Structures are given as C-alpha cells and as structure tokens.
N, C-alpha and C positions, 0 to 999 in steps of 0.2 A: 503493500500500500504506500502510495506517494504521500508526503506532508509537505505542504508549504505552510511557512511560519511568518507571522509579522515580526518584524524586528525593527527597533528604533535606531537610528543613527546617533552614535554619542562622541565620534571624532571624525573630523575632516578625512576624505578619500586620500590615501596615500598610494600613489602607483595604481595597480591594477585590485587594490582592496580597500575596504572600509570597515571600521569597527563598529559594531552594532550590539544592542542589548536586548535579549528576549524579554517576555513578559514575566519570567522568573527572575530577572536581574542578573543572569548569565551574560557575560561580554565575550566576543569572539570576532575575529576577522573574517569577512566573507569576501569571495571572489566578485570583481565587476566586470568579468570577460563575457557575460550574458546580458549584462544591462546596457540597455540603448537610450535610456532617458536623460541623458548628459551625466553631469556629477553630482551625486546625491549631497545634500547639505546636512549639516549637524540638525536634529530635530524631526527630519523626514522619516517616514515609515517606510519600509521596503517589504516585498514579499521575497522570501528566501526559500530556496529549494536546495537540498544537498550542497550547502555552503555556497550557493551562488545567488547573489541578489539578481531577480528577474524584472522587477518593475516597481515604481514609486506608488504607493497608495495614499489616497487623499486622507488628510488627518482627521477628518469627522467621520469617514467611512472606517478607519481604523478603530476610532473611539466608539463606534456603534458596534463593531464587530467584536471587540474586547468586551463590552458590556453585555452582549448576548452570550459570549463563553462564560462569563462570570456567572450569569444566570443560569445556564445550562449547568453548570458545575453544582451551583447551589441547589438545583431541582434533583440532581442525581444524588447527592448526599442526603437530602430529605427522604429520599425514595429508600436508600439503603438503610437508614435509620429505622423506617417504616417496617421494611422487611425483616430486619433484626428482632423488633419488638414483637412482629407476628410470630416468629419462629421461638421466641422465649415464652410464647402463651402456651 
C-alpha cells in the first residue's frame, strides 16, 4: 500500500533536498527530484511519498485534512474503548 504524507517545510531548500517535519514532529530531509512547483519555502506544506516531495499543498487544505485525520483518530479510539467495555461485560 502506498502512503502519501503531509510534511511541513521547516528549513529552506538546500540543493536537491529540503528539511520537513511530519505531523508527529519527526524531521527529515526529502528529495526535490520529483518536485516541479519551484522551490518550496519555509512554512509550505508538501505531499511526500517514499522520501520524495511530489507537490505543494494549499495551507487551508492541509489544515482541513489534518483536522479530519485527528477526528478520525478520535472516533477510532472511542470505538476501541466501547469494544473493550462490551467485552468486559
């Protein structure tokens, strides 16, 4: 299964890579070899796959997507707690 991740640019691009931070705060360098939207700037959101920045994501779109992911995670945790409580009965 392929995973595309939202990553936040935290340092200016240097050569063919840029330093990004994921939603968990982990920082890493990703390649710009597949990136065609110019040079990403600090604060930009990028769609990253397998260590390659693919495209820039609009900030409001990134924020909305993150909010949806947080809510989905919350709902899943609630469902797991409910399942555990039912099993205990």
